[in-house]
C-alpha positions in Angstrom: -8.2 -27.5 18.2 -4.6 -26.7 19.1 -2.8 -24.3 16.7 0.1 -25.6 14.7 3.5 -25.4 16.3 5.5 -24.8 13.1 4.7 -23.9 9.5 7.3 -24.1 6.8 6.6 -22.3 3.5 8.3 -22.6 0.2 9.6 -19.1 -0.6 11.2 -19.8 -4.0 10.7 -16.3 -5.3 12.0 -14.7 -2.1 11.5 -10.9 -2.3 10.2 -10.9 -5.9 6.5 -10.1 -6.4 5.2 -13.4 -7.8 1.7 -14.5 -8.9 3.0 -17.9 -10.2 0.8 -20.5 -8.4 3.6 -23.1 -8.1 5.9 -21.1 -5.9 5.6 -18.6 -3.1 7.3 -15.3 -2.4 7.7 -13.4 0.9 4.7 -11.3 0.1 2.5 -14.3 -0.3 4.0 -16.1 2.7 3.0 -13.1 4.8 -0.5 -13.2 3.5 -0.8 -17.0 4.1 0.5 -16.6 7.6 -2.2 -14.0 8.3 -4.9 -16.3 6.8 -3.7 -19.3 9.0 -3.8 -17.1 12.1 -7.1 -15.5 11.2 -8.6 -19.0 10.8 -7.2 -20.3 14.1 -5.0 -22.9 12.4 -1.9 -21.1 13.6 -1.3 -18.4 16.2 1.2 -15.7 17.2 3.3 -18.4 19.0 3.5 -20.6 15.8 7.1 -20.7 14.4 7.1 -19.8 10.7 10.0 -20.9 8.5 10.9 -20.0 4.9 12.6 -22.6 2.8 13.5 -23.4 -0.8 14.6 -20.0 -2.0 16.0 -20.0 -5.5 18.6 -18.1 -7.5 15.6 -16.8 -9.5 14.4 -14.9 -6.4 15.4 -11.4 -5.2 17.6 -11.0 -2.1 18.4 -14.7 -1.8 21.9 -14.4 -0.4 21.3 -16.2 3.0 22.6 -13.4 5.3 20.6 -10.8 3.4 17.4 -12.8 3.3 17.6 -13.7 7.0 17.5 -10.0 7.9 14.6 -9.3 5.6 12.6 -12.3 6.8 13.2 -11.5 10.5 11.6 -8.1 9.9 8.4 -10.1 9.1 8.9 -12.6 12.0 10.0 -15.5 9.8 13.0 -17.8 10.3 15.0 -18.9 7.2 15.9 -22.5 6.9 19.4 -23.9 6.2 20.8 -27.4 5.6 20.7 -29.3 8.9 18.4 -26.9 10.7 16.6 -28.4 13.6 13.7 -27.0 15.6 12.9 -28.1 19.2 9.6 -27.8 20.9 
């Protein structure tokens, strides 16, 4: 089975610690990425993108969040974003 090329995660809570099951935060996206890689569904070459960050989250100013997400090897989506494979 070929691993996924791209995974896009809701990251509504951004840098907040969140246990709310309906939305993810960066911390939970990191854990989910690890699980997908550990199970062979994704790999180190899979592109991981964060989307749907909310004003309720912490560090959701785009330029700020891009830097934080990049430290964890995530891209941050924006309107009109296109990925090529």
